[in-house]
Backbone as a chain_set.jsonl record, in Angstrom:
{"seq": "MRKTMVIAAGLLALAGCSIGKDVPLAEQQVTNFHKQLDGTQFEAIWQDSGQDLKNSGRGASFMVFLDAVHRKLGAFRSGKQQGWNDQASTNGHFITLNYLSIFAKGTATENFVYRIQDGKALLAGYHLSSDALILN", "coords": {"N": [[0.828, -1.201, 0.0], [1.92, 1.244, 0.835], [3.903, 1.583, -1.088], [2.341, 1.965, -3.362], [1.193, 4.412, -2.726], [3.446, 6.059, -2.763], [4.191, 5.89, -5.436], [1.904, 7.017, -6.617], [2.064, 9.617, -5.553], [4.404, 10.461, -6.798], [3.612, 10.421, -9.486], [1.669, 12.434, -9.447], [3.294, 14.615, -8.857], [4.837, 14.708, -11.189], [2.826, 15.278, -13.011], [2.301, 17.883, -12.412], [4.375, 19.2, -13.572], [5.099, 20.814, -16.552], [6.323, 19.883, -19.413], [8.597, 21.64, -21.352], [7.496, 24.151, -20.907], [9.134, 26.117, -19.868], [10.907, 26.693, -21.846], [10.607, 29.057, -23.534], [11.486, 31.003, -21.701], [14.206, 30.406, -21.415], [14.935, 30.792, -24.096], [14.648, 33.56, -24.375], [16.758, 34.376, -22.826], [18.882, 33.525, -24.392], [18.698, 35.36, -26.475], [19.324, 37.692, -25.026], [21.937, 37.013, -24.282], [23.277, 37.027, -26.792], [23.025, 39.748, -27.44], [24.561, 40.898, -25.394], [27.011, 39.687, -25.986], [27.563, 40.783, -28.525], [27.871, 43.402, -27.686], [30.248, 43.299, -26.376], [30.112, 42.697, -23.664], [31.274, 40.868, -21.754], [31.902, 40.44, -19.072], [29.457, 41.028, -17.899], [27.889, 38.934, -18.9], [29.102, 36.837, -17.546], [28.59, 37.605, -14.869], [25.802, 37.467, -14.84], [25.374, 34.797, -15.097], [24.636, 31.473, -13.82], [25.304, 29.679, -10.716], [26.304, 27.177, -11.414], [27.953, 27.534, -13.678], [29.689, 29.491, -12.654], [30.864, 28.108, -10.533], [32.535, 26.456, -11.882], [35.025, 27.444, -12.038], [36.135, 28.742, -14.174], [36.165, 31.452, -14.813], [37.935, 33.634, -15.836], [39.016, 32.373, -18.144], [36.683, 31.767, -19.487], [35.705, 34.285, -20.186], [37.774, 35.098, -21.873], [37.409, 33.236, -23.873], [34.838, 34.062, -24.808], [35.544, 36.578, -25.801], [37.241, 35.782, -27.9], [35.389, 34.445, -29.518], [33.753, 36.596, -30.239], [35.608, 38.308, -31.563], [36.58, 36.67, -33.675], [34.308, 35.629, -34.976], [32.627, 37.768, -35.285], [29.812, 40.03, -35.371], [26.679, 38.831, -34.154], [24.258, 37.519, -36.3], [21.941, 35.916, -36.945], [19.975, 33.167, -35.682], [18.977, 29.772, -35.738], [16.943, 27.654, -34.049], [17.784, 24.35, -33.346], [16.917, 22.362, -31.752], [15.716, 21.298, -28.49], [15.973, 20.487, -24.998], [14.342, 19.539, -22.087], [14.941, 19.019, -18.855], [14.326, 17.672, -15.733], [15.52, 16.823, -12.615], [16.903, 15.298, -9.648], [19.094, 16.868, -9.472], [18.334, 19.325, -10.341], [16.523, 21.645, -12.483], [16.869, 21.831, -15.87], [17.257, 23.448, -19.003], [18.193, 22.806, -22.247], [19.368, 24.273, -25.147], [19.853, 24.149, -28.61], [21.469, 25.666, -31.308], [21.824, 26.65, -34.732], [23.847, 29.016, -35.827], [24.375, 32.202, -37.369], [26.993, 34.33, -37.877], [28.738, 37.437, -38.489], [31.188, 36.725, -39.659], [31.105, 34.012, -40.123], [29.649, 30.7, -39.586], [28.177, 28.875, -36.828], [27.674, 26.246, -34.455], [25.765, 26.397, -31.612], [25.426, 25.683, -28.169], [23.435, 25.995, -25.469], [23.014, 25.842, -21.999], [20.702, 26.119, -19.516], [19.914, 26.675, -16.13], [16.873, 26.416, -14.562], [15.559, 28.343, -12.168], [13.811, 29.62, -9.479], [12.008, 30.938, -11.193], [13.677, 32.02, -13.098], [16.01, 31.87, -15.832], [19.156, 30.714, -15.703], [22.39, 30.929, -16.951], [24.127, 28.004, -17.321], [25.901, 26.627, -18.822], [27.841, 26.995, -21.815], [28.551, 26.264, -25.098], [30.376, 26.284, -28.103], [30.857, 25.601, -31.505], [32.834, 26.04, -34.276], [34.332, 26.344, -37.445], [35.376, 28.753, -38.138], [36.542, 29.807, -35.856], [39.0, 28.648, -35.804], [40.066, 29.097, -38.348], [39.941, 31.852, -38.863]], "CA": [[0.0, 0.0, 0.0], [2.812, 2.402, 0.916], [4.554, 1.703, -2.389], [1.337, 2.538, -4.264], [1.048, 5.833, -2.386], [4.654, 6.747, -3.226], [4.084, 5.985, -6.901], [0.852, 7.994, -6.906], [2.596, 10.953, -5.252], [5.363, 10.769, -7.865], [2.861, 10.743, -10.706], [1.068, 13.756, -9.254], [4.368, 15.604, -8.978], [5.157, 14.816, -12.614], [1.698, 15.924, -13.698], [2.412, 19.317, -12.152], [5.426, 19.743, -14.439], [4.695, 20.896, -17.942], [7.56, 19.823, -20.178], [8.736, 22.648, -22.38], [6.888, 25.452, -20.59], [10.182, 27.084, -19.548], [11.767, 26.906, -23.017], [10.631, 30.479, -23.926], [12.293, 31.732, -20.722], [15.592, 30.186, -21.811], [15.137, 31.41, -25.412], [14.832, 34.991, -24.144], [18.124, 34.559, -22.311], [19.79, 33.392, -25.544], [18.654, 36.677, -27.128], [20.11, 38.604, -24.177], [23.332, 36.596, -24.391], [23.831, 37.521, -28.056], [23.143, 41.213, -27.338], [25.721, 41.181, -24.551], [28.196, 39.26, -26.735], [27.815, 41.828, -29.533], [28.297, 44.612, -26.976], [31.474, 42.94, -25.646], [29.795, 42.731, -22.229], [31.62, 39.524, -21.307], [31.795, 40.43, -17.616], [28.019, 40.982, -17.577], [27.45, 37.561, -19.168], [29.606, 36.046, -16.425], [27.871, 37.981, -13.649], [24.408, 37.031, -14.969], [25.314, 33.34, -15.174], [24.298, 30.772, -12.587], [26.389, 29.113, -9.913], [26.895, 26.032, -12.113], [29.056, 28.046, -14.492], [30.632, 30.181, -11.777], [31.592, 27.124, -9.74], [33.468, 25.718, -12.743], [36.355, 28.028, -11.874], [36.613, 29.154, -15.497], [35.779, 32.839, -15.055], [38.822, 34.369, -16.739], [39.121, 31.684, -19.429], [35.384, 31.877, -20.152], [35.624, 35.615, -20.803], [38.726, 35.074, -22.995], [36.71, 32.484, -24.915], [33.808, 34.928, -25.38], [36.241, 37.592, -26.586], [37.683, 35.135, -29.139], [34.187, 34.222, -30.332], [33.33, 37.886, -30.802], [36.627, 38.786, -32.506], [36.745, 35.812, -34.849], [33.052, 35.416, -35.689], [31.971, 39.046, -35.52], [28.482, 40.273, -34.811], [25.641, 37.825, -34.327], [23.272, 37.914, -37.314], [20.684, 35.187, -36.725], [20.133, 31.796, -35.222], [17.8, 28.915, -35.895], [16.98, 26.606, -33.048], [17.824, 23.009, -33.917], [16.29, 21.447, -30.821], [15.807, 21.642, -27.081], [15.745, 19.416, -24.041], [13.877, 20.012, -20.783], [15.248, 17.928, -17.931], [14.198, 17.93, -14.302], [15.994, 15.686, -11.83], [17.3, 15.689, -8.297], [20.149, 17.875, -9.624], [17.735, 20.597, -10.721], [15.738, 21.755, -13.714], [17.744, 22.388, -16.899], [16.818, 23.554, -20.395], [19.313, 22.849, -23.185], [18.951, 24.775, -26.456], [20.881, 24.027, -29.65], [21.233, 26.61, -32.4], [22.718, 26.87, -35.862], [23.897, 30.481, -35.792], [25.127, 32.915, -38.399], [27.693, 35.519, -37.417], [29.247, 38.233, -39.617], [32.354, 36.098, -40.286], [30.997, 32.559, -40.229], [28.553, 30.02, -38.909], [28.562, 28.12, -35.642], [26.642, 25.57, -33.687], [25.825, 26.848, -30.222], [24.711, 24.886, -27.198], [23.201, 26.738, -24.238], [22.381, 25.101, -20.912], [20.182, 27.033, -18.491], [19.25, 26.149, -14.936], [15.65, 27.148, -14.246], [15.541, 28.481, -10.707], [13.025, 30.758, -8.999], [11.399, 31.639, -12.322], [14.712, 32.622, -13.948], [16.9, 30.979, -16.576], [20.531, 31.113, -15.401], [23.334, 30.225, -17.808], [24.901, 26.979, -16.618], [26.927, 26.157, -19.74], [27.796, 27.512, -23.185], [29.531, 25.608, -25.959], [30.275, 26.752, -29.488], [31.736, 24.914, -32.438], [32.876, 26.757, -35.554], [35.617, 26.342, -38.146], [35.86, 30.137, -38.192], [37.401, 30.062, -34.703], [40.341, 28.151, -36.127], [40.534, 29.607, -39.637], [40.012, 33.325, -38.91]], "C": [[0.866, 1.257, 0.0], [3.492, 2.653, -0.427], [3.611, 2.355, -3.401], [1.17, 4.027, -4.007], [2.256, 6.637, -2.869], [4.609, 6.932, -4.74], [3.036, 7.024, -7.287], [1.332, 9.415, -6.651], [3.587, 11.386, -6.325], [4.673, 11.146, -9.154], [2.187, 12.105, -10.604], [2.112, 14.858, -9.396], [4.744, 15.8, -10.438], [4.051, 15.515, -13.391], [1.737, 17.427, -13.509], [3.462, 19.987, -13.007], [4.913, 19.739, -15.875], [5.96, 20.984, -18.783], [7.523, 20.875, -21.28], [8.2, 24.018, -22.019], [7.927, 26.522, -20.287], [11.134, 27.349, -20.714], [11.762, 28.377, -23.452], [11.456, 31.348, -22.971], [13.776, 31.611, -21.073], [15.888, 30.845, -23.162], [15.361, 32.919, -25.275], [16.252, 35.267, -23.638], [19.166, 34.372, -23.415], [19.847, 34.718, -26.292], [19.484, 37.686, -26.34], [21.595, 38.294, -24.264], [23.963, 37.171, -25.656], [23.969, 39.048, -28.049], [24.367, 41.593, -26.51], [27.012, 40.782, -25.262], [28.558, 40.31, -27.776], [28.318, 43.118, -28.901], [29.569, 44.423, -26.177], [31.286, 43.049, -24.132], [30.04, 41.347, -21.618], [31.508, 39.391, -19.79], [30.331, 40.337, -17.194], [27.459, 39.583, -17.825], [27.859, 36.674, -17.994], [28.811, 36.342, -15.151], [26.424, 37.495, -13.657], [24.259, 35.505, -14.978], [25.005, 32.734, -13.805], [25.525, 30.194, -11.9], [27.046, 27.915, -10.59], [28.109, 26.468, -12.917], [30.114, 28.703, -13.614], [31.465, 29.201, -10.954], [32.578, 26.307, -10.565], [34.887, 26.252, -12.614], [36.957, 28.542, -13.171], [36.349, 30.619, -15.804], [36.626, 33.556, -16.071], [38.889, 33.693, -18.103], [37.802, 31.741, -20.197], [35.271, 33.223, -20.854], [36.618, 35.745, -21.961], [38.091, 34.338, -24.172], [35.643, 33.345, -25.595], [34.426, 36.027, -26.24], [36.698, 37.007, -27.923], [36.502, 34.873, -30.068], [33.78, 35.521, -31.009], [34.325, 38.394, -31.855], [36.636, 37.982, -33.8], [35.462, 35.591, -35.644], [32.324, 36.711, -36.01], [30.586, 39.092, -34.905], [27.531, 39.112, -35.115], [24.612, 38.348, -35.326], [21.916, 37.236, -37.061], [20.999, 33.78, -36.238], [18.838, 31.034, -35.413], [17.947, 27.772, -34.898], [16.884, 25.245, -33.724], [17.175, 21.973, -33.0], [16.465, 21.927, -29.393], [15.543, 20.402, -26.242], [15.373, 20.052, -22.71], [14.051, 18.854, -19.819], [15.109, 18.389, -16.488], [14.611, 16.664, -13.561], [16.323, 16.167, -10.426], [18.426, 16.725, -8.33], [19.612, 19.244, -10.002], [16.975, 20.499, -12.025], [16.595, 22.483, -14.74], [17.054, 22.382, -18.257], [18.089, 23.654, -21.237], [18.75, 23.259, -24.541], [20.122, 24.661, -27.425], [20.502, 24.902, -30.834], [22.261, 26.433, -33.509], [22.697, 28.378, -36.056], [24.772, 31.038, -36.89], [25.683, 34.186, -37.771], [28.238, 36.238, -38.648], [30.369, 37.518, -40.367], [32.27, 34.581, -40.373], [29.798, 32.008, -39.49], [29.094, 29.236, -37.718], [27.379, 27.312, -35.152], [26.853, 25.986, -32.24], [24.945, 25.948, -29.366], [24.65, 25.681, -25.901], [22.537, 25.814, -23.23], [21.978, 26.121, -19.852], [19.584, 26.25, -17.342], [18.031, 27.037, -14.686], [15.523, 27.151, -12.721], [14.797, 29.75, -10.329], [12.469, 31.601, -10.146], [12.39, 32.32, -13.249], [15.488, 31.529, -14.662], [18.321, 31.507, -16.387], [21.492, 30.273, -16.225], [24.191, 29.275, -16.981], [26.025, 26.44, -17.502], [26.737, 26.747, -21.123], [28.91, 26.837, -23.967], [29.292, 26.073, -27.387], [31.278, 25.972, -30.316], [31.66, 25.65, -33.77], [34.267, 26.658, -36.153], [36.216, 27.735, -38.172], [36.739, 30.486, -36.978], [38.836, 29.662, -34.982], [40.903, 28.862, -37.356], [40.667, 31.121, -39.696], [41.075, 33.847, -37.963]], "O": [[0.596, 2.211, -0.729], [3.637, 3.799, -0.852], [4.031, 3.193, -4.2], [1.022, 4.814, -4.942], [2.105, 7.768, -3.331], [4.947, 7.996, -5.257], [3.264, 7.826, -8.192], [1.045, 10.319, -7.436], [3.606, 12.553, -6.717], [5.09, 12.079, -9.841], [2.144, 12.848, -11.584], [1.844, 15.906, -9.984], [4.948, 16.931, -10.881], [4.324, 16.263, -14.329], [1.253, 18.17, -14.363], [3.452, 21.208, -13.159], [4.352, 18.745, -16.338], [6.593, 22.037, -18.856], [6.555, 20.982, -22.032], [8.429, 24.973, -22.762], [7.644, 27.712, -20.43], [12.066, 28.142, -20.584], [12.837, 28.914, -23.722], [12.061, 32.33, -23.401], [14.511, 32.598, -21.031], [16.972, 31.397, -23.355], [16.184, 33.488, -25.992], [16.861, 36.277, -23.99], [20.225, 34.998, -23.373], [20.923, 35.155, -26.7], [20.258, 38.446, -26.921], [22.421, 39.206, -24.315], [25.054, 37.737, -25.605], [24.934, 39.581, -28.598], [25.117, 42.498, -26.877], [28.015, 41.485, -25.144], [29.723, 40.688, -27.901], [29.102, 43.846, -29.51], [29.937, 45.289, -25.383], [32.202, 43.449, -23.412], [29.137, 40.739, -21.043], [31.072, 38.358, -19.282], [30.005, 39.64, -16.234], [26.64, 39.099, -17.044], [27.068, 35.864, -17.509], [28.408, 35.421, -14.441], [25.876, 37.152, -12.609], [23.147, 34.986, -14.879], [25.102, 33.401, -12.775], [26.633, 30.222, -12.436], [28.229, 27.659, -10.367], [29.168, 25.844, -12.844], [31.309, 28.488, -13.816], [32.646, 29.446, -10.709], [33.371, 25.547, -10.008], [35.842, 25.596, -13.03], [38.167, 28.753, -13.252], [36.314, 30.991, -16.977], [36.105, 34.044, -17.074], [38.826, 34.376, -19.126], [37.805, 31.762, -21.428], [34.796, 33.297, -21.987], [36.329, 36.437, -22.937], [38.218, 34.759, -25.321], [35.552, 33.36, -26.823], [33.887, 36.367, -27.293], [36.561, 37.653, -28.963], [36.612, 35.063, -31.28], [33.497, 35.545, -32.206], [33.917, 38.859, -32.919], [36.693, 38.549, -34.891], [35.516, 35.386, -36.857], [31.489, 36.745, -36.914], [30.243, 38.293, -34.033], [27.582, 38.504, -36.184], [24.149, 39.483, -35.212], [20.884, 37.901, -36.976], [22.118, 33.282, -36.363], [17.746, 31.582, -35.267], [18.931, 27.032, -34.905], [16.016, 25.016, -34.566], [16.913, 20.844, -33.417], [17.249, 22.834, -29.114], [14.975, 19.414, -26.708], [16.022, 20.998, -22.264], [13.386, 17.826, -19.948], [15.71, 19.384, -16.081], [14.115, 15.573, -13.844], [16.048, 17.313, -10.069], [18.683, 17.388, -7.326], [20.356, 20.225, -9.987], [16.807, 19.42, -12.594], [17.005, 23.621, -14.513], [16.358, 21.43, -18.61], [18.954, 24.487, -20.97], [17.783, 22.672, -25.026], [21.248, 25.033, -27.096], [19.363, 24.883, -31.301], [23.42, 26.108, -33.253], [21.666, 28.954, -36.405], [25.768, 30.436, -37.29], [24.948, 35.001, -37.213], [28.197, 35.684, -39.747], [30.496, 37.681, -41.581], [33.271, 33.928, -40.669], [29.037, 32.741, -38.857], [30.292, 28.971, -37.612], [26.225, 27.657, -35.406], [27.965, 25.935, -31.715], [23.871, 25.515, -29.783], [25.68, 26.002, -25.308], [21.604, 25.086, -23.568], [22.807, 26.884, -19.358], [18.844, 25.287, -17.544], [18.149, 28.26, -14.61], [15.399, 26.104, -12.085], [15.125, 30.834, -10.811], [12.463, 32.83, -10.075], [11.993, 33.116, -14.099], [15.61, 30.409, -14.166], [18.653, 32.601, -16.845], [21.42, 29.044, -16.205], [24.89, 29.692, -16.058], [26.99, 25.863, -17.0], [25.608, 26.974, -21.559], [30.068, 26.838, -23.548], [28.151, 26.233, -27.821], [32.402, 25.718, -29.883], [30.58, 25.858, -34.322], [35.264, 26.861, -35.46], [37.437, 27.883, -38.222], [37.59, 31.37, -37.071], [39.774, 30.264, -34.46], [42.088, 29.192, -37.395], [41.438, 31.631, -40.509], [41.277, 35.057, -37.868]]}, "num_chains": 1, "name": "protein.A"}
């Protein structure tokens, strides 16, 4: 009987979660990220990020990376979302967004990971892959 109650409580908890409902919140943060990147506001990107990224100990190297992205790829032009993932676990609630992006000097695939916490999307990870980083 107890096992049935635990399963029922778990199902009710899952029913309260609406998969994908926080994706627009994360998408808005991607827009803000690109505006800050274009404005060379690398410190602001770092300050606005969540503890996941800050605890990585990569503060200085992350900002050097953002500077290289901006210098070598130029201004952000547009991006098309290629997919998303909404994951909630005991480690937290994360939205992952993948984009094919066009910059002034080349294209890139971008991967954004946001922790959803207290109604906010906080940058937890950013990855970019582009031949232009190597060739320019």
